[in-house]
Backbone as a ProteinNet text record, in pm:
[ID]
protein_1_A
[PRIMARY]
MSVTGNSAPGSKGFFCRLAFVSIILSICLVISGCAALNKDSNGSSSSSSDKSEKSSTVSSQSRYYEFEDVQVPIDMKLDNDKSFVFDAPSFKVGVLSFKGQVTSDSLASYFVTSMSKDNWVLRCKFKYPRRILVFEKVQKMCIINVWDDMFYTYLEIWVAPTMDDVKGSKR
[TERTIARY]
-8869.5	-8940.7	-8855.6	-8840.2	-8756.2	-8831.1	-8760	-8820.7	-8821	-8732	-8723.4	-8799.5	-8840.7	-8902.3	-9050	-9093.2	-9232.2	-9326.3	-9275.3	-9367.2	-9378.9	-9328.6	-9343.1	-9485.8	-9541.1	-9676.8	-9688.3	-9796.6	-9819.7	-9778.9	-9701	-9660.9	-9766	-9760.4	-9856.3	-9844.8	-9727.4	-9705.9	-9765	-9753.6	-9808	-9960	-10025.3	-10172.2	-10217	-10141.2	-10174.2	-10163.6	-10056.2	-10040.7	-10149	-10181.1	-10285.3	-10420.5	-10450.5	-10574.9	-10575.3	-10462.5	-10452	-10472.9	-10407.3	-10421.2	-10565.1	-10626.7	-10765.7	-10860.7	-10838.1	-10923.5	-10906	-10783.6	-10756.7	-10822.5	-10808.9	-10870.9	-11023.9	-11079.5	-11225	-11272.2	-11200.7	-11235.6	-11225.8	-11121.4	-11105.9	-11220.3	-11261.5	-11373.6	-11503.5	-11528.4	-11650.4	-11649.1	-11536.5	-11527.6	-11545.4	-11481	-11495.7	-11637	-11701.8	-11840.7	-11934.2	-11914.9	-11997.6	-11972.8	-11848.4	-11815.9	-11886	-11902.8	-11971.8	-12119.4	-12175.2	-12316.6	-12340.2	-12239.4	-12255.9	-12270.5	-12332.6	-12349.9	-12253.6	-12216.9	-12128.5	-12208.5	-12142.8	-12208	-12319.8	-12320.2	-12427.6	-12549.1	-12539.4	-12651.3	-12652.2	-12556.9	-12556	-12473.8	-12498.2	-12432.7	-12288	-12199	-12061.4	-12043	-12139.3	-12134.5	-12245.3	-12212.2	-12313.8	-12369.6	-12300.9	-12351.6	-12454.7	-12471.6	-12566.7	-12705.4	-12794.2	-12926.8	-13025.1	-12988	-13081.7	-13090.4	-12999.1	-13004.2	-13097.1	-13164.2	-13255.2	-13178	-13224.3	-13168	-13213.7	-13129	-13163.7	-13258.7	-13265.3	-13352.1	-13439.9	-13547.9	-13641.7	-13600.8	-13613.7	-13582	-13672.2	-13618.5	-13699.3	-13796.4	-13777	-13867.3	-13989.6	-14104	-14227.3	-14325.5	-14437.7	-14541.8	-14677.2	-14779.7	-14916.4	-14964.9	-15040.6	-15100.2	-15250	-15333	-15477.8	-15537	-15471.8	-15522.8	-15440.9	-15507.6	-15438.6	-15378.6	-15400.3	-15345.5	-15258.7	-15211.3	-15120.8	-15002.1	-14885.7	-14764.3	-14696.2	-14631.9	-14558.9	-14417.5	-14314.7	-14177.2	-14154.8	-14070.7	-14046.1	-13972.4	-13918.9	-13852.4	-13951.9	-14078.4	-14181.7	-14249.7	-14264.5	-14323.6	-14464.9	-14559.8	-14700.2	-14719.7	-14797.5	-14835.5	-14983.7	-15011.4	-15148.7	-15234.1	-15173.2	-15248.7	-15302.4	-15241.4	-15284.7	-15351.6	-15379.8	-15440.8	-15581.2	-15666.3	-15797.8	-15847.4	-15916.7	-15970	-16110.4	-16203.3	-16340.6	-16358.1	-16393.1	-16406	-16551.7	-16618.2	-16757.6	-16758.5	-16870.4	-16874.3	-16843.7	-16885	-16866.5	-16750.5	-16686.7	-16573.4	-16491.7	-16371.1	-16280.5	-16233.4	-16235	-16195.1	-16113.4	-16020.3	-15944.9	-15815.6	-15740.1	-15609.1	-15508.9	-15394	-15282.6	-15172.6	-15117.8	-15012	-14881.2	-14773.8	-14641.8	-14538.6	-14424.3	-14308.6	-14184.2	-14083.3	-13959.2	-13849	-13729.5	-13614.6	-13567.6	-13649.9	-13619.5	-13648.1	-13610	-13642.6	-13781.6	-13848.4	-13983.7	-13981.1	-13876.9	-13867.2	-13858.3	-13773.9	-13760	-13887.3	-13955.8	-14080.9	-14189.9	-14201.3	-14299.7	-14267.8	-14141.5	-14101.7	-14134.9	-14113.6	-14147.5	-14295.9	-14383.6	-14526.6	-14568.6	-14506.4	-14539.4	-14512.7	-14402.3	-14367.5	-14451.2	-14459.8	-14525.8	-14676.1	-14742.8	-14888.1	-14928.6	-14849.8	-14884.1	-14881	-14796.9	-14790.2	-14919.3	-14991.9	-15119.7	-15238.1	-15211.8	-15314.8	-15376.7	-15304.7	-15348.1	-15299.3	-15377	-15339.5	-15317.6	-15201.5	-15171.8	-15253.6	-15339.6	-15424.8	-15364.3	-15300.5	-15232.7	-15137.2	-15046.1	-14952.7	-14919.6	-14893.1	-14856.2	-14718.5	-14642.8	-14509.2	-14484.3	-14411.4	-14361.4	-14470.5	-14459.6	-14357.4	-14386.5	-14508	-14538	-14563.5	-14562.1	-14592.3	-14725.8	-14817.8	-14949.2	-14969	-14996.2	-15019.3	-15162.3	-15236.4	-15375.2	-15382.1	-15422.9	-15433.7	-15579.2	-15610	-15744.5	-15736.9	-15831.6	-15851.9	-16000.3	-16043.7	-16185.8	-16241.9	-16339.5	-16414.2	-16335.3	-16214.6	-16134.8	-16054.5	-16027.3	-15933	-15831.5	-15709.9	-15605.5	-15527.2	-15509.4	-15429.3	-15308.6	-15191.1	-15065.3	-15016.6	-14998.2	-14955.4	-14821.1	-14716.4	-14580.8	-14525.4	-14468.1	-14404.1	-14288.1	-14195.6	-14075.2	-14086.4	-14011	-13986.7	-13836.7	-13785.9	-13640.9	-13579.4	-13639.6	-13579.5	-13651.6	-13777.3	-13856.8	-13928	-13965.8	-14058.1	-14187	-14297.4	-14428.6	-14507.5	-14592.1	-14670.2	-14812	-14908.8	-15048.1	-15098.5	-15168.5	-15229.8	-15380.3	-15453.2	-15598	-15656.3	-15742.4	-15807.9	-15957.8	-16033.4	-16180	-16240.3	-16361.1	-16430	-16476.2	-16492	-16547.3	-16693.6	-16744.6	-16881.6	-16984.9	-16960.8	-17055.7	-17062.4	-16957.7	-16952.1	-16994	-17019.1	-17066.2	-17213.8	-17253.8	-17395.6	-17482.6	-17586.3	-17680.6	-17638.3	-17525.7	-17485.3	-17564.1	-17600.3	-17674.6	-17599.5	-17600.6	-17532.4	-17631.8
-95.7	20.2	89.4	215.6	294.5	329.1	323.8	356.8	507.1	574.3	718.7	792	909.2	996.9	974.2	858.3	836	806.4	764.7	729	834.9	952	1058.5	1110	1144.6	1198.6	1319.1	1322.8	1430.7	1397.2	1291.7	1254.2	1165.2	1154.7	1074.6	926.9	874.5	734.5	700.3	792.7	771.2	753.5	839.6	831.5	706.1	663.6	539.7	419.7	415.2	304.8	308.9	425.9	440.2	393.5	430.7	387.5	236.7	179.5	36.1	-40.1	2.5	-62.2	-49.6	65.3	86.4	-7.2	-23.8	-113.6	-257.8	-300.7	-437.2	-461.1	-365.2	-379.7	-385.6	-305.5	-306.4	-441	-494.6	-626.1	-733.8	-729.8	-828.3	-819.6	-699.1	-682.2	-736.7	-709.7	-759.4	-910.7	-969.1	-1115	-1179.3	-1124.3	-1183.9	-1165.8	-1055.8	-1035.5	-1132.7	-1155.8	-1251.4	-1393.2	-1425.3	-1560.1	-1590.7	-1490.6	-1511.8	-1541	-1492.9	-1517	-1646.5	-1699.5	-1823.3	-1941.2	-2046.4	-2168.5	-2273.3	-2365.6	-2472.9	-2578.4	-2685.1	-2785.5	-2859.6	-2863.3	-2928.5	-2839.1	-2714.8	-2622.6	-2545.9	-2573.1	-2498.9	-2372.7	-2279	-2149.6	-2159.5	-2088.2	-2086.6	-1999.8	-1913.6	-1829.2	-1874.8	-1965.6	-2025.6	-1928.1	-1818.9	-1724.7	-1629.3	-1625.6	-1535.6	-1598.8	-1549.2	-1607.5	-1556.5	-1460.3	-1408.2	-1497.5	-1592.5	-1683	-1798.8	-1846.3	-1958.3	-2088.7	-2179	-2312.6	-2388.2	-2474.8	-2542.9	-2660.2	-2711.1	-2825.1	-2800.2	-2873.7	-2864.8	-2965.9	-2929.6	-3020.4	-3142.7	-3255.2	-3377.3	-3375.5	-3284.8	-3273.9	-3192	-3237.2	-3165.9	-3178.9	-3107.5	-3115.6	-3089.7	-3130.1	-3104.4	-2977.7	-2897.4	-2778.1	-2803.3	-2725.9	-2737.3	-2858.8	-2903.7	-3016.3	-3139.5	-3240.6	-3356.7	-3448.8	-3418.9	-3503	-3425.7	-3308.3	-3228.6	-3186.3	-3243.7	-3209	-3089.6	-3008.9	-2890.7	-2898	-2876.7	-2879.7	-2770.5	-2800.9	-2704.2	-2579.6	-2585.3	-2468	-2356.4	-2390.6	-2292.7	-2246	-2115.2	-2055.7	-2006.3	-2045.5	-2010	-1860.2	-1801.3	-1660	-1654.7	-1637.6	-1638.2	-1527.8	-1414.9	-1301.9	-1328.3	-1420.3	-1450.4	-1587.5	-1650	-1782.5	-1774	-1866.4	-1880	-2022.6	-2070.9	-2206.6	-2202.6	-2267.2	-2282.1	-2428.4	-2452.4	-2589	-2613.8	-2701.3	-2739	-2885.2	-2930.9	-3070.2	-3172.9	-3146.5	-3248.6	-3221.1	-3105.5	-3077.5	-2960.5	-2947.2	-2835.7	-2780.3	-2649.4	-2585	-2460	-2425	-2303.4	-2298	-2195	-2174.3	-2143.4	-2207.5	-2178.5	-2115.1	-2005.2	-1933.1	-1943	-1964.1	-1980.8	-1903.1	-1879.3	-1829.8	-1893	-1908.9	-1969.4	-1943.4	-1988	-1965.4	-2097.2	-2149.6	-2270.7	-2239.6	-2327.5	-2304.3	-2359	-2298.5	-2343.1	-2483	-2517.1	-2651.7	-2758.9	-2735.2	-2836	-2845.5	-2735.5	-2736.9	-2812.3	-2787.7	-2859.7	-3008.9	-3045.2	-3186.3	-3251	-3176	-3225.2	-3264.2	-3176.8	-3204.6	-3320.8	-3336.3	-3450.2	-3580.9	-3587.2	-3707	-3719.3	-3611.2	-3613.1	-3639.6	-3578.8	-3591.9	-3736.1	-3806.9	-3946	-4033.5	-3997.5	-4073.2	-4058.3	-3950	-3927	-3959.2	-4042	-4093.2	-3987.8	-3880.5	-3783.2	-3829.3	-3803.4	-3837.4	-3707.7	-3694.6	-3576	-3581.7	-3482.9	-3480	-3397.3	-3286.7	-3206.4	-3110.1	-3055.6	-2956.2	-2853.8	-2733.8	-2622.2	-2574.1	-2521	-2473.7	-2341.9	-2255.2	-2128	-2024.8	-1913.6	-1875.2	-1931.9	-1975.3	-2039	-2186.3	-2261.3	-2403.9	-2425.8	-2488	-2519.9	-2670.1	-2735.2	-2878.8	-2902	-2984	-3014.3	-3160.8	-3183.1	-3317.5	-3349	-3478.8	-3522.3	-3649.8	-3662.5	-3787.7	-3798.1	-3905.4	-3925.6	-3805.8	-3740.5	-3630	-3499.3	-3487.5	-3366.1	-3329.7	-3201.7	-3149.3	-3063.5	-3058.3	-2974.3	-2910.4	-2780	-2707.2	-2648.8	-2680.9	-2628.6	-2523.4	-2401.2	-2289	-2239.3	-2246	-2210.1	-2105.9	-1998.4	-1899.4	-1833.4	-1781.2	-1716.8	-1566.3	-1506.3	-1363.7	-1350.6	-1233.5	-1217.1	-1289.4	-1278.6	-1334.8	-1457.7	-1476.3	-1584.4	-1665.2	-1784.9	-1865.5	-1870.1	-1850	-1845.4	-1970.8	-2012.1	-2133.6	-2107.3	-2147.7	-2149.4	-2291.5	-2337.7	-2470.1	-2449.9	-2479.1	-2468.4	-2608.5	-2629.4	-2759.2	-2735.7	-2819.4	-2808.4	-2943.9	-2968.6	-3091.9	-3080.2	-3193	-3188.4	-3148.1	-3083.5	-3030.9	-3141.1	-3258.4	-3369.4	-3419.3	-3391.8	-3446.1	-3348.2	-3223	-3126.3	-3150.3	-3176.5	-3205.9	-3088.1	-3116.5	-3012.4	-2940.7	-2974.9	-2904.9	-2958.5	-2870.1	-2907.2	-2853.7	-2929.5	-2885.2	-2857.6
3843.5	3889.8	3994.9	3981.6	4070.8	4198.2	4309.7	4437.5	4457.4	4394.3	4413.1	4305.6	4334.2	4235.5	4215.4	4156.7	4116.7	4232	4349.9	4456.8	4564.9	4542.2	4640.8	4639.4	4758.2	4762.4	4669.9	4594.7	4501	4359.9	4339.8	4204.4	4141.2	4009	3932.6	3968.8	3987.9	4023.8	4160.2	4253	4385.9	4380.6	4304.9	4295.4	4219.9	4121.6	4050.7	4144.2	4224	4318.7	4426.3	4473.3	4574.6	4518.7	4396.3	4332.9	4313.9	4270.3	4249.3	4380.1	4486.3	4617.5	4667	4647.4	4689.9	4615.4	4486.4	4407	4453.9	4476.3	4522.6	4658.6	4751	4882.8	4872	4785.1	4765.5	4712.1	4615.4	4558.9	4666.2	4748.1	4855.5	4955.2	4989.4	5082.4	5024	4897.2	4832.7	4827	4789.2	4779.2	4916.1	5018.7	5152.3	5205	5173.5	5214.6	5145.9	5017.4	4943.3	4990.4	5022	5068.5	5199.5	5283.7	5411.5	5389.9	5279.6	5251.6	5176.9	5109.4	5033.4	5125.6	5072.9	5149.5	5096.9	5185.6	5140.6	5065.6	5021.5	4937.3	5008.6	5140.9	5215.1	5229.2	5188.7	5199.2	5329.7	5418.3	5543.3	5526.2	5610.5	5600.1	5643.1	5572.5	5614.5	5737.3	5763.9	5881.8	5976.5	6067.7	6153.2	6254.8	6282.2	6380.4	6321.8	6190.4	6126	6126.6	6211.2	6225.6	6122.8	6040.9	5941.8	5819.2	5804.9	5690.5	5719	5615.6	5630	5635.6	5718.6	5724.2	5600.5	5549.5	5425	5446.7	5567	5591.4	5712.4	5716.9	5826.9	5932.8	6057.4	6166.5	6162.3	6206	6208.8	6327.1	6419.9	6534.2	6495.1	6543.7	6510.4	6625.7	6613.6	6714.8	6651.1	6720.8	6677.7	6747.7	6675.8	6735.5	6750.7	6688.4	6702.2	6631.4	6526.6	6449.5	6485.6	6542.3	6596.6	6491.4	6364	6258.2	6159.5	6200.7	6116.9	6203.3	6173.5	6247.1	6182.3	6264.8	6216.6	6273.2	6189.4	6240.5	6344.8	6442.3	6549.1	6499.3	6376.7	6318.8	6288.8	6279.7	6245.7	6373.9	6387.7	6508	6477.2	6563.2	6546.3	6561.4	6471	6477.1	6515.1	6644.3	6694.6	6634	6602.8	6547.7	6408.1	6336	6199.5	6188.7	6301.6	6304.1	6362.7	6321.2	6385.4	6366.7	6469	6466.2	6524.3	6454.7	6502.5	6539.6	6664.7	6715.5	6752.3	6678	6703.3	6749.3	6803.8	6851.2	6742.1	6618.5	6514.9	6419.8	6427.3	6339.2	6392.5	6338.1	6368.3	6235.7	6222	6097.2	6130.8	6042.9	6067.7	5990.7	6024	5962.2	6072.7	6062.6	6151.5	6067.9	6116.1	6044.7	6122.2	6047.9	6107.7	6026.6	6090.3	6016	6075.4	5990.6	6035.3	5935.5	5968.8	5881.6	5821.4	5732.1	5655.9	5509.4	5421.1	5280.5	5250.9	5155.9	5121	5060.4	4986.4	4927.9	5036.7	5136.7	5242.8	5326	5345.5	5422.4	5346.1	5217.6	5136	5134.3	5120.3	5123.3	5257.5	5364.7	5497.4	5503.9	5453.9	5462.1	5372.4	5258.5	5172.3	5247.7	5319.8	5396.6	5523.7	5599.1	5729.8	5721.3	5625.2	5616.6	5584.7	5507	5475	5600.7	5697.4	5822.6	5903.3	5881.7	5950	5858.8	5757.4	5665.6	5573.6	5546.7	5448.1	5311.1	5208.2	5071.1	4993.9	4933.2	4853.1	4724.7	4702.2	4583.7	4471.3	4504.9	4402.3	4470.8	4390.2	4443.6	4336.5	4382.7	4296.8	4341.1	4245.1	4274.4	4202.4	4265	4211.7	4194.5	4255.6	4353	4491.7	4516.9	4645.2	4622.5	4728.3	4721.2	4789	4719.8	4774.4	4759.7	4871.9	4874	4919.9	4848.2	4883.7	4925	5050.6	5105.8	5137.3	5137.4	5170.9	5253.1	5342.8	5414.6	5442.7	5501	5526.1	5602.7	5544.5	5603.5	5620.7	5563.8	5583.7	5459.2	5448.2	5348.6	5424.2	5371	5429.2	5315.9	5325.9	5227.9	5300.3	5251.2	5304	5205.8	5253.7	5170.7	5224.4	5142.5	5184.7	5088.2	5142.1	5055.9	5128.7	5048.9	5100.6	5095.9	5183.8	5181	5207.7	5218.8	5225.5	5346.1	5463.5	5583.4	5638.3	5603.1	5660.9	5552.9	5591.2	5512.4	5592	5524	5589.1	5553.7	5646.8	5632.3	5681.6	5601.7	5644.8	5630.2	5731.3	5727.8	5741.4	5635.1	5632.8	5646.1	5743.6	5762.1	5772.2	5700.1	5702.6	5671	5721.6	5682.6	5538.3	5472.6	5337.4	5347.3	5247.1	5251.3	5271.6	5217.6	5232.4	5375.9	5454.2	5588.2	5696.8	5663	5761	5781.5	5903	5929.1	5890	5816.3	5776.9	5650.6	5591.2	5468	5350.8	5262.8	5142.6	5023.4	4916.9	4794.5	4687.9
[MASK]
+++++++++++++++++++++++++++++++++++++++++++++++++++++++++++++++++++++++++++++++++++++++++++++++++++++++++++++++++++++++++++++++++++++++++++++++++++++++++++++++++++++++++++

């Protein structure tokens, strides 16, 4: 390839090379941008400073909120505006709403393990697009509802006494 003649500005060769270099640079930018969003084989983000990505696993640390027998991972933050709890002398009922940056699969797995430690028995579960876990123990039912959105995973914890155990209830 000759250095003279074809690469002068305004010539056909110059514009072909400019277009070729532009396409290569564009492809490199797209590939590097996608690589920053991909996760490595462990499921963790290759870009640890990007907080908008969901963590692949739930923290092993947890705490109890309104219900003394339902633990919630510290990765999930309570949303008081979407939660309500009714506390009576003989029972407590309500829903707690949370959001966090974890995957719905890891959160559902966390509850399957964690709830058994508090003597809950998993009765059934639903999957796709949300995860719904139904637990039961003496005098109580608990429904765990987990779903994803683009940036957050949402969690609702519904706890109520069984109808047979509410004083004065008739069927």
